[in-house]
Each structure stands twice: as C-alpha cells, then as structure tokens.
C-alpha positions in Angstrom: 0.0 0.0 0.0 2.8 2.4 0.9 4.5 2.0 -2.5 1.2 2.3 -4.4 0.3 5.5 -2.7 3.7 7.0 -3.4 3.3 6.1 -7.1 -0.2 7.7 -7.1 -1.8 4.6 -8.4 -5.4 5.3 -7.5 -6.8 2.2 -9.2 -4.5 -0.1 -7.2 -5.1 1.8 -3.9 -8.9 1.2 -4.5 -8.3 -2.4 -5.3 -6.1 -3.0 -2.2 -8.7 -1.2 0.0 -11.6 -3.3 -1.4 -9.6 -6.5 -0.8 -8.8 -5.7 2.9 -5.5 -3.9 2.8 -4.8 -2.1 6.0 -4.8 1.6 5.3 -3.3 2.2 8.7 -0.4 -0.2 8.1 2.8 1.3 9.6 6.0 1.3 7.7 8.5 -1.1 9.5 11.6 -0.1 7.6 13.5 3.0 8.6 17.1 1.9 8.6 19.6 4.5 7.2 19.5 2.9 3.8 15.7 2.6 3.6 13.9 4.9 1.3 10.9 5.6 3.6 10.8 6.6 7.3 9.8 4.2 9.9 6.3 4.6 11.3 4.6 6.1 8.3 1.1 5.2 7.2 0.0 5.4 3.6 -2.0 8.6 4.3 1.2 10.1 5.9 3.0 9.5 2.6 0.3 11.3 0.7 0.2 14.2 3.1 4.0 14.5 3.1 4.1 14.7 -0.7 1.3 17.2 -0.7 -1.1 14.9 -2.6 -4.4 16.1 -1.2 -6.3 14.2 -3.8 -4.8 10.9 -2.7 -5.5 11.7 1.0 -9.2 12.3 0.1 -9.2 9.2 -2.1 -7.8 7.0 0.7 -10.1 8.4 3.4 -13.1 8.2 1.0 -12.4 4.7 -0.1 -12.1 3.5 3.5 -15.3 5.4 4.5 -17.3 3.7 1.7 -15.9 0.3 2.5 -16.8 0.6 6.2 -20.2 1.9 5.4 -21.1 -1.1 3.3 
C-alpha cells in the first residue's frame, strides 16, 4: 500500500482497500538505507508529498468500505 500511494496509483489503492489492505499499516523499515521513514502510514506519505487528492481518495475509499 505504501509504494502504491507513493506512485499515485489510484486504481491499485482502490483495489487494495476493497480487498482488505490495512490503510493504517505502519512502515516497518526505517534503517539509514531505507527509502521511507519508519512509522509512516499510507496517508502520511500522501500528506508529506502534498497529494491532497490521494488523501481524500484513501479516506473516501475507507469510509465507503466501512459503510457497506
């Protein structure tokens, strides 16, 4: 999910959410050679990159799935 969000792949984010991906999954990397900070969630990646549309998409997709 983290990589998909950073690539701005909306279709795959939707697919992952619909199939049970954890949108609150926390990045476990974080070593000095890792490309993403430890402790980030997918929405944090979208926020950090300034991708408001992806933030809305993630939150909207999750809201729809939980409503159903």
